[in-house]
PADRENMAR-57033 format. One record per residue (C-alpha): x, y, z. Coordinates in steps of 0.001 Angstrom, whole numbers, plus 500000, padded with zeros to 6 digits. Each point is the difference from the previous one (the first is absolute). Example, Ala and Ser with C-alpha at 12.3 -4.5 7.8 and 13.67 -1.06 7.14 Angstrom:
// residues 2
512300495500507800;501370503440499340;
***
This chain:
// residues 510
520261262541907988;500250503740499454;501561500426503458;502552497285499251;500955501659496690;500351503399501685;502281498585502676;502101498184497399;500454503293498106;500912501784503240;502509497277500847;501671500239496596;500225503763500322;501653499911503461;502496497324498983;500624501630496630;500993503457501177;500836501568503345;498111503101498900;496808497967500516;500965498917503525;497094501914501572;497540497665498289;500926497382502594;497441501731502232;497221498845497663;500879496390500884;500585500641503702;496736501941500431;498093497061498524;501855497593502282;499273502138503075;496370500588499034;498951496485501026;496611500297498316;499440497646497095;501589496546500265;500851499835496287;501633503445500127;502131498896502946;501146496895498151;500932502056496923;501861502564502119;501797497246501931;501207498323496819;501140503371498608;501986500746503193;501579496557499829;501260500622496481;500995503627500631;502049499639503183;501271496594498935;501527501667496932;501356502939502050;501703497627502452;501599498054497168;501133503238498333;501452501214503332;497976503214499801;499112500097503707;502271501577502645;502318497531501733;500616500635503701;498062501786502786;497010501892498599;500110503737500849;496852502062500555;498435500954496688;499702503806500248;503523500818501280;501633497614497555;498334501666497008;501072503449501193;503534498880500914;503032499935497808;499265496551498585;500627499364496322;496996499687497693;500678496249499783;499985499583503774;496903502169500426;498153497783497543;501101496845501823;499012501418503407;496625501140498690;499269496635498324;501154498122503085;497365501885501986;497372498961497423;501190496408500389;499576500309503769;496441501284499511;499300497045497728;501288497523502619;497856501661502696;496890499733497808;500681496347499190;500553499213503692;496624501566500788;498344498066497161;501127496717501568;497084500610502364;497469500625497193;496702498073499981;500591498478496557;502440497071499978;501170500777496447;501156503424501145;501776498501503020;501696497398497845;501188502540497422;501339502276502751;501877497084501586;501509498815496708;501005503538498996;501714500653503329;501841496666499781;501103500922496469;501432503206501465;501738497958502751;501703497885497359;500996503011497901;501285501935503025;502057496943500928;501525499964496510;500309503800499657;500376501178503626;498710503366501167;502188499552503099;503414501572499675;502881497565500564;501957501580502859;502636497265500263;500837496750498328;497806497225501315;497048502191501042;496590498496499274;497885501791497404;496853497845500186;496824502171500225;498981498885503494;497825503072500623;497950499364496858;499555496325500920;498902501102503498;497268502086498335;498807496853498202;500063497919503206;498021502663501873;497420499926497193;499702496223500384;499315500305503746;496910502205500486;498602500252503539;496290499570499255;499763497842496901;500833496444498960;502724500255497342;500581496249499509;499101500118496298;502488502792499265;502635498258502147;499551496790498002;500648502061496847;503199501319501613;501355496504500798;501602499629496547;502491502731500982;500894498154503213;501769497340497927;502934502408499737;502365499671502952;500814503710500155;496332501050499878;499204497441502716;502815501297502214;498953503645499754;496288499134500390;500876498187503257;501834503118501206;497105502262498933;497391497807501733;502029500064503235;500121503795499822;496267500203499238;499076497781502964;502082502183502318;498343503182498735;496406498735500001;499749497697503008;501683502313502522;497090502423499558;497328497419500860;501036499407503644;499837496195499625;496536500103498397;499790497535497055;499479501409496505;498302497023498272;500165501275496405;503556501322500246;501368496919501764;498238497669497565;501481501952497081;503487499758501527;499549496247500438;498752499604496402;503133501792498789;502626498242502123;498613496463500436;500819498841496422;503643501123500312;502275497111499023;503382500408501611;502969498436498155;501694497054501713;503513500937498925;501733503009498489;500508498297496651;496202499888499598;499903503808499909;500398500557496280;496902501936498957;500389503761500413;497978502764498380;503170502041499519;503630499155500731;502547502683500847;503693499683499157;500905499467503651;496982497758500724;502034497251501679;501174502458502656;496511501193500963;497746498616502736;497184499370497548;502004497138498495;500805498370503373;497757497261501405;500910500951503570;498705503547499430;496762498615498528;499508497755503041;500628502864502417;497479502222498195;497480497117499815;500348499276503713;499662503665500984;496873500378497835;498184497009501541;500992500942503545;498734503555499511;496731498646498524;499406497386502712;500830502163503004;496666501785499564;496642498502500939;498386498220497037;496347499257499186;499117496397500992;499639498817496393;503449501320499152;501627498103502878;498824496769498382;501289500969496545;503427500929501371;500292496834502093;499067497768497052;503060501185498010;502350500746502911;501832496647500176;500518499722496216;500368503517498638;501330502130502877;502012498156502687;502409498192497605;501120503331498490;500619501883503238;503507500512501344;498678499627503560;496703498052500043;499919500174503818;499008503668499680;496532498674499113;499474498610503504;498062503069501216;497546499803497114;499574496223500294;499551500157503781;497331502665499596;498235497997497271;500261496776502030;498263501732502905;497055501276497947;498305496592499945;497928498091497469;501206499448496444;502642502739500329;501716498078502808;499850496790497977;501729501710497081;502622501614502239;501113496496501008;501774499518496676;502298502979500485;500646499125503642;500866496451499012;502710501283497619;501443502336502646;499956497303502707;501521497211497906;502365501917497727;500960503004502123;499865498547503548;497260502345501147;498825499426503572;496289500615500468;498771499833503630;496747498059500616;499914498957496343;498153496721500617;497539501679502345;499085502422497216;499899497183497442;497650498080502286;497709503034500278;499651500086496204;498113496709500092;496382501073499774;497065498712497897;501019502186497047;503271498103499341;498048497232498271;498174502467497749;502453502788499041;501458500324496518;503521499626501415;499264496680501779;502534498003497953;502832502451500716;499156500147503711;499943496226500515;503194499588497969;501748502431502368;498327498534503092;501333496601498944;503530501466499754;499788501739503377;498792496788501694;502510497752498224;502655500080502750;500035496921502236;501415502198502830;496729501846500610;498479499245503438;497134497474500044;497575502413501699;500443502486497141;499387497480497199;497069498505501925;498436503463500271;500254500459496214;498576496505499349;497106500562502371;499140503449498663;500138498859496381;497759497057500891;497453502154501803;499833502445497084;499661497054497613;496475499350501321;498724502919497913;502473499753497097;498981499178496402;500842496503498625;502821501232497738;501778501486503044;499406496874502103;501627497748497392;503115502141500419;500030500585503779;499467496384501097;503221498786498262;501653503186501342;499100498966503574;501163496419499325;503400501367498922;500272501916503281;499415496741501896;502755498330497975;502472502783500853;498956500167503658;499076496498501280;499559501372503532;496788501695498798;498371496628499184;498425499988503467;497355502229498394;498921497122497764;499669497304502658;498915501173503453;497760497279501473;499664501750503374;499107503335498495;496769501952500638;496875498184498852;498116503154498956;501401502608497610;498790502757502318;502681498795502424;502813500413497453;502881501693501919;501282501788496864;499467503779500228;499290501271496484;499971503675501019;503438499887501647;502530502029497948;503060498419501631;500562496468498591;501713498847503209;496872500809502047;497468498451497601;500208496527501678;500026498375496545;502103497001501153;497325499100502549;497336499794497304;499091497525497247;499141500275496294;496272499389500222;499667502510497148;501740497628497558;497794497160501242;497002502202499253;501299500541496465;499939496233499483;496231500468499630;500354502873497505;497430500252497202;502735499879497354;501338496415499851;503557501017499061;500274502129503156;498655497181502175;502498497613498395;502911502424500570;499027500515503659;499796496252500586;503758499685499336;500659501065503595;498269496805501183;502971498095498600;503721500113500657;501562502807497946;502782499202497540;503406501624500534;499984501657496566;498378503449499999;497105500736497654;500759502414497154;497413502749500444;501329502307497251;497355498747497559;497217500569502552;500848503579500998;498117501566497087;497179497445499797;496712501735499162;496314499156500405;499688500081496206;502603497229499655;498195497831502571;496653500525498308;501481499282496575;501572496802501315;496674498810501456;498096500798496802;502448497986497888;500056497058502403;498439496848498528;497430498568502401;498687496420499741;496336499216500670;499364499422503693;497093497692501074;497720501643502556;497634498373502503;496960501997501017;496504499647501355;497074500986497822;498167503065501213;496736499350501784;497720502790501084;500463503744499818;503159500108502134;501384496616498990;499725498329503407;498452496604500650;496847499942502123;499832503759499743;496626501413500992;500102502167496870;500213496847497859;496560498988501233;498403503209498772;502174501162497034;501251498237496907;502660500899497473;498112498344497110;
***
């Protein structure tokens, strides 16, 4: 309390008379000391009020800042010397606050962030940049870059501080200059790593840029922190400029190797939040091709972006179906992204012009993998396979092959073959689906038995089955009303319950 009162008195003295200007060091020394958390908070609040007032009163030098010593000795007026000197104190304050954004205590970080953003707003209203010609931009980009650098530490997760910063990203001008600053930061930081991932830094960048909501049309851009007189003429008010900056930022971020977990996060939002706002979405092909080749869940997620590029931008992808076929492994029935994958697989196999051998290979592989799939996945994949038969009647030879091999060990289908055309799927039969007709879960057995009958021409709607879960199946069974079923049984006789058992002669259950 005493410290707070002392700082308040110091603040009043500095703002009250220029003869007390040297007392600003009392505040700055406390801010630079970085010892007691409460002292730092008091000093930060005092600096916010002090330099906020000086900016509003236009008592800081406008234009390039000269070196301190020569400027004080030069033939500057007393007014200018004061403004130069105080501008240097302001710079020291900004440097201290930037350093405090990496402090251990979140309260200190938050205060430093909010104070710097207050200065950004005030510098935008009362520019420290000299207007050289009409139409020049006076937004404090350098100060905002200091804030962005503080939000992107290399060795620490800053997601909490970034979430606090998101309220400022609602302003279109702040968002535009943050995008530019992030692009610059990525270029400076990642070129030093020689393609080695920086997990904390890259995660922080993603946390900052992933929530960015790009406007759909220029008329939506109405919220600006500060508007200049010639705002309509500047790039910051043009949607095309925003899209160009947005595209450049994501391309610079994604051209570097990412940690595996980050690939998934990017791919989840790519089709909704990134591709629609790019001027040239096809520039993402390198990233998507790389992700598609990684395998596993990352490849499954990359399908979404590739689908958009193939269908909407006429992208040609060599050996696409071969790669899609290779993604079918036991995990596809268990991964979190199963619904999305099968939705896209359904779209890619929807064309009636696909060759029969290719569709047969997919049917056979899905059926083989179904032998170890959970019931909730089986209730989805069996109708999925039935739909493929409806689209491609020539594949129905798999269902009825009376002269086929009698033993499953003689099945000609080659599961390990990566090339669908060489898998010999059309020579095989769907004994796997016949096996599922004896599944322990009655609903699965019932679904598999449909292939014993002639299929209707109307396709099954599998959209409601894509996200079916084990919990839903269990809940359905628990709520099912079961009538009493009469049972016929033989009464137990003897120790092991068998008639004329030798043990029954010597042991009794009474």
